SESE-711415 format. One record per residue: residue in three letters; residue number from 1; x, y, z of N, C-alpha, C in turn. Coordinates in Angstrom, 2 decimals. Layout:
ALA; NUM; X; Y; Z; X; Y; Z; X; Y; Z
...
END
This chain:
MET; 1; 27.94; -111.44; 24.43; 28.42; -111.41; 25.69; 29.76; -111.63; 25.99
GLU; 2; 30.41; -110.91; 26.96; 31.56; -111.62; 27.24; 31.97; -113.10; 27.91
LYS; 3; 32.80; -113.47; 27.59; 32.78; -115.39; 28.18; 33.75; -115.06; 28.89
LYS; 4; 33.10; -115.26; 30.30; 33.89; -115.67; 31.71; 34.81; -116.47; 31.58
LYS; 5; 36.38; -115.83; 32.26; 37.68; -116.64; 32.33; 37.28; -117.76; 32.94
GLN; 6; 37.93; -118.88; 32.61; 38.51; -120.08; 33.12; 38.96; -120.08; 33.98
PRO; 7; 38.82; -120.78; 35.42; 40.38; -120.60; 36.21; 41.09; -121.78; 36.18
THR; 8; 42.05; -121.51; 36.27; 43.60; -122.64; 35.43; 43.57; -123.51; 37.36
THR; 9; 42.90; -123.20; 38.37; 43.40; -123.53; 39.27; 42.89; -124.83; 39.74
LYS; 10; 44.11; -125.95; 39.91; 43.21; -127.19; 40.13; 43.20; -127.87; 41.38
ILE; 11; 42.37; -128.64; 42.27; 42.82; -129.17; 43.64; 43.14; -130.38; 43.64
SER; 12; 43.63; -130.62; 44.41; 44.34; -131.65; 44.47; 43.78; -132.87; 45.51
LYS; 13; 42.89; -133.71; 45.25; 42.58; -134.08; 46.16; 43.29; -135.88; 46.58
SER; 14; 44.56; -135.76; 46.38; 44.84; -137.05; 46.68; 45.42; -137.81; 48.02
LYS; 15; 45.29; -136.19; 48.87; 45.52; -136.88; 50.38; 44.63; -136.14; 51.23
SER; 16; 43.66; -136.55; 52.51; 42.93; -135.89; 52.93; 43.69; -135.06; 54.15
ALA; 17; 42.74; -134.22; 54.44; 43.12; -133.18; 55.42; 43.29; -133.47; 56.88
ASP; 18; 43.99; -133.22; 57.76; 43.60; -133.59; 59.01; 43.24; -132.44; 59.66
TRP; 19; 41.87; -132.39; 60.11; 41.04; -131.22; 60.86; 40.83; -131.64; 62.04
THR; 20; 41.58; -132.22; 62.85; 41.04; -132.30; 63.96; 42.28; -131.44; 65.09
THR; 21; 43.32; -130.03; 63.89; 43.73; -129.38; 64.29; 43.71; -128.02; 63.31
LEU; 22; 44.42; -126.83; 63.98; 43.65; -125.85; 62.84; 45.62; -125.77; 62.32
LYS; 23; 46.42; -126.49; 62.76; 48.00; -126.07; 62.79; 47.97; -126.48; 61.11
GLY; 24; 48.40; -125.33; 60.67; 48.48; -125.64; 59.26; 47.66; -125.21; 58.30
LYS; 25; 46.83; -124.98; 59.03; 45.23; -124.33; 57.69; 45.71; -123.36; 57.39
PHE; 26; 45.54; -123.05; 56.09; 45.41; -121.36; 55.54; 43.96; -120.96; 55.68
PHE; 27; 44.01; -119.34; 55.19; 42.79; -119.17; 55.97; 42.55; -117.77; 55.35
HIS; 28; 41.31; -117.14; 54.95; 40.60; -115.28; 54.60; 39.82; -115.28; 55.73
THR; 29; 39.99; -114.50; 56.09; 39.20; -113.23; 57.29; 38.72; -112.23; 56.26
PHE; 30; 37.31; -111.72; 56.97; 36.30; -110.71; 55.84; 36.14; -109.98; 56.73
ASP; 31; 35.80; -108.88; 55.97; 35.53; -107.01; 56.43; 33.91; -106.73; 56.21
GLN; 32; 33.25; -106.52; 57.07; 32.07; -105.85; 57.35; 30.94; -106.26; 55.85
ASP; 33; 31.66; -106.13; 54.87; 31.14; -105.82; 53.58; 31.39; -107.31; 52.87
GLY; 34; 32.30; -108.35; 53.39; 32.26; -109.33; 52.46; 33.41; -109.75; 52.11
PHE; 35; 34.20; -108.81; 51.56; 35.31; -108.72; 51.56; 36.82; -109.31; 51.50
VAL; 36; 37.27; -110.04; 51.38; 38.72; -110.95; 51.84; 39.72; -109.46; 52.85
LYS; 37; 39.67; -109.92; 54.34; 40.46; -108.41; 54.95; 41.82; -109.05; 54.89
ASP; 38; 41.98; -110.71; 55.30; 43.50; -110.85; 55.67; 43.31; -112.12; 54.88
GLN; 39; 44.62; -112.91; 54.58; 44.46; -113.86; 54.18; 46.00; -114.90; 54.84
GLY; 40; 46.27; -116.00; 55.39; 47.39; -116.54; 55.93; 47.55; -117.87; 55.91
LYS; 41; 48.45; -118.29; 57.13; 48.20; -119.59; 57.61; 49.09; -119.91; 58.98
ILE; 42; 48.09; -120.93; 59.62; 47.88; -121.18; 61.08; 49.64; -121.93; 61.42
ILE; 43; 50.24; -121.19; 61.60; 51.61; -122.11; 61.90; 51.62; -122.99; 63.34
ASP; 44; 51.34; -122.56; 64.03; 51.07; -123.11; 65.72; 50.10; -122.94; 66.54
LEU; 45; 50.29; -123.49; 67.13; 49.15; -123.48; 68.17; 49.60; -123.69; 69.58
VAL; 46; 49.11; -122.33; 70.39; 49.88; -122.71; 72.22; 48.88; -122.85; 73.06
GLY; 47; 48.69; -124.10; 73.84; 47.89; -124.78; 74.20; 46.19; -124.96; 73.03
GLU; 48; 45.09; -124.86; 73.78; 44.03; -125.06; 72.72; 43.47; -123.53; 72.37
ASP; 49; 43.97; -122.50; 72.86; 43.45; -121.12; 73.23; 43.70; -120.22; 71.88
ILE; 50; 45.56; -120.61; 71.80; 45.88; -119.21; 70.96; 46.20; -119.86; 70.16
ALA; 51; 46.19; -119.10; 68.55; 47.28; -119.53; 67.50; 47.81; -118.62; 66.69
ILE; 52; 48.57; -118.92; 67.00; 49.99; -118.58; 66.15; 50.07; -118.39; 64.32
VAL; 53; 50.12; -116.87; 63.82; 49.08; -117.02; 62.54; 50.63; -116.22; 61.68
LEU; 54; 50.76; -116.31; 60.38; 51.74; -115.55; 59.46; 50.65; -115.26; 58.29
TYR; 55; 50.34; -113.79; 58.63; 49.59; -113.21; 57.77; 49.88; -112.79; 56.00
PHE; 56; 49.16; -113.22; 55.00; 49.84; -112.76; 53.70; 49.38; -111.30; 53.06
GLU; 57; 49.81; -110.87; 52.44; 49.47; -109.87; 51.57; 48.51; -109.63; 50.79
VAL; 58; 47.39; -109.22; 50.73; 45.86; -110.21; 49.95; 46.25; -110.18; 48.25
TYR; 59; 46.82; -109.11; 47.93; 46.74; -108.58; 46.55; 48.29; -110.00; 45.70
VAL; 60; 49.20; -109.63; 46.67; 50.63; -110.40; 45.94; 51.16; -111.86; 47.00
GLY; 61; 50.19; -112.13; 47.66; 50.78; -112.97; 48.54; 52.02; -113.43; 49.23
THR; 62; 52.83; -112.47; 49.77; 54.21; -112.47; 50.01; 53.56; -112.19; 51.71
PRO; 63; 54.50; -113.17; 52.52; 54.41; -113.33; 53.92; 54.93; -111.66; 54.58
THR; 64; 53.60; -111.37; 55.67; 53.87; -110.01; 56.03; 54.38; -109.81; 57.45
SER; 65; 53.63; -110.66; 58.57; 53.29; -110.62; 60.03; 53.31; -111.67; 60.20
HIS; 66; 53.50; -111.48; 61.87; 52.97; -112.91; 62.54; 52.10; -112.40; 63.59
LYS; 67; 51.14; -113.08; 64.41; 50.03; -112.83; 65.56; 49.54; -113.65; 65.85
ALA; 68; 49.29; -113.40; 67.35; 48.65; -114.51; 68.05; 47.15; -114.10; 67.95
VAL; 69; 46.11; -114.80; 67.56; 44.95; -114.98; 67.89; 44.19; -115.66; 69.19
TRP; 70; 43.17; -115.11; 69.17; 42.27; -116.34; 69.93; 41.48; -117.62; 69.05
VAL; 71; 41.27; -118.86; 69.29; 40.96; -119.25; 68.52; 39.26; -119.02; 68.49
SER; 72; 39.07; -119.14; 69.64; 37.33; -118.54; 69.61; 36.97; -117.16; 68.43
ASP; 73; 38.37; -116.51; 68.45; 38.06; -115.41; 67.72; 38.01; -115.82; 65.72
ILE; 74; 38.54; -116.95; 66.02; 38.82; -117.69; 64.57; 37.48; -118.22; 64.23
VAL; 75; 37.21; -118.49; 65.42; 35.20; -119.89; 65.27; 34.98; -118.60; 64.60
ASP; 76; 34.33; -117.14; 65.73; 33.55; -116.20; 66.06; 33.35; -115.07; 64.80
GLU; 77; 34.64; -114.89; 64.32; 34.80; -114.12; 63.33; 34.18; -114.94; 61.78
GLY; 78; 33.93; -116.48; 61.68; 33.79; -116.84; 60.69; 35.36; -117.12; 59.46
TRP; 79; 36.02; -117.07; 60.03; 36.97; -117.03; 58.99; 36.92; -118.67; 58.16
MET; 80; 37.16; -118.31; 56.95; 37.26; -119.51; 55.50; 38.65; -120.33; 56.16
LEU; 81; 38.71; -121.83; 56.08; 39.63; -122.67; 56.77; 39.67; -123.32; 55.43
TYR; 82; 40.88; -122.93; 55.12; 41.87; -124.17; 53.66; 42.56; -125.28; 54.49
ASP; 83; 42.62; -126.65; 53.56; 43.83; -127.60; 53.40; 44.99; -127.03; 53.02
SER; 84; 45.59; -126.36; 52.16; 46.29; -125.92; 51.36; 46.31; -124.53; 50.97
GLU; 85; 47.59; -124.44; 50.73; 47.57; -123.29; 49.68; 46.59; -123.16; 48.59
GLU; 86; 47.19; -124.29; 47.86; 46.28; -124.23; 46.30; 44.61; -123.96; 46.76
ALA; 87; 44.28; -125.06; 47.65; 42.51; -124.46; 47.71; 42.19; -123.50; 48.37
MET; 88; 43.39; -122.80; 49.11; 43.09; -121.31; 49.37; 43.57; -120.34; 48.18
GLN; 89; 44.12; -120.35; 47.26; 43.76; -120.08; 45.90; 42.75; -120.20; 44.49
ALA; 90; 42.69; -121.82; 44.93; 41.22; -121.70; 44.47; 39.92; -121.44; 44.65
ALA; 91; 39.53; -120.79; 45.65; 38.51; -119.90; 46.35; 38.62; -119.01; 45.64
TYR; 92; 39.76; -117.80; 45.54; 39.84; -116.90; 44.96; 40.02; -117.13; 43.06
ASP; 93; 40.20; -118.06; 42.84; 40.29; -118.70; 41.69; 38.82; -118.32; 40.96
LEU; 94; 37.87; -118.99; 41.97; 36.99; -119.81; 41.53; 35.78; -118.44; 42.00
GLU; 95; 36.32; -117.60; 42.76; 35.75; -116.64; 43.13; 34.20; -116.72; 44.55
PHE; 96; 34.82; -117.57; 44.68; 33.90; -118.29; 46.28; 34.42; -117.24; 46.99
VAL; 97; 35.44; -116.53; 47.49; 35.87; -114.80; 47.91; 35.69; -113.75; 46.96
LYS; 98; 35.39; -112.63; 48.01; 35.93; -111.56; 46.86; 36.38; -110.73; 47.53
VAL; 99; 37.30; -110.18; 46.46; 38.78; -108.92; 46.88; 38.21; -107.70; 46.33
LYS; 100; 38.17; -106.78; 47.07; 38.32; -105.65; 46.86; 39.24; -105.38; 45.61
PRO; 101; 38.90; -104.60; 44.68; 40.17; -104.06; 43.63; 41.00; -103.36; 44.05
ALA; 102; 42.22; -103.49; 44.24; 43.40; -102.58; 44.67; 43.23; -101.07; 44.75
GLY; 103; 43.54; -100.66; 45.86; 42.97; -99.12; 46.00; 41.76; -98.91; 46.43
LYS; 104; 41.29; -100.03; 46.64; 39.49; -99.04; 46.92; 39.28; -99.56; 48.37
END
């Protein structure tokens, strides 16, 4: 039996996240099949209803575009939120989220 690769990502527990705001949180969104559709960071809030997000390319992680989204969509669509980029990466490394193989 092939041994499963051990993740190398470590999550820092030295600070606690401020969950009173979405600003600064990282995220994954998902398609109908449960695969990661988008990833990025919520960079600002406009009032209480609109979030400005920066999307990252899913496979490489480079920034791609900004978009204004309704905060209600973040909740209704079940975005997975993280307090740091490291935590978002750990979700991938530890297979808490699934990513379609490139080209599929």
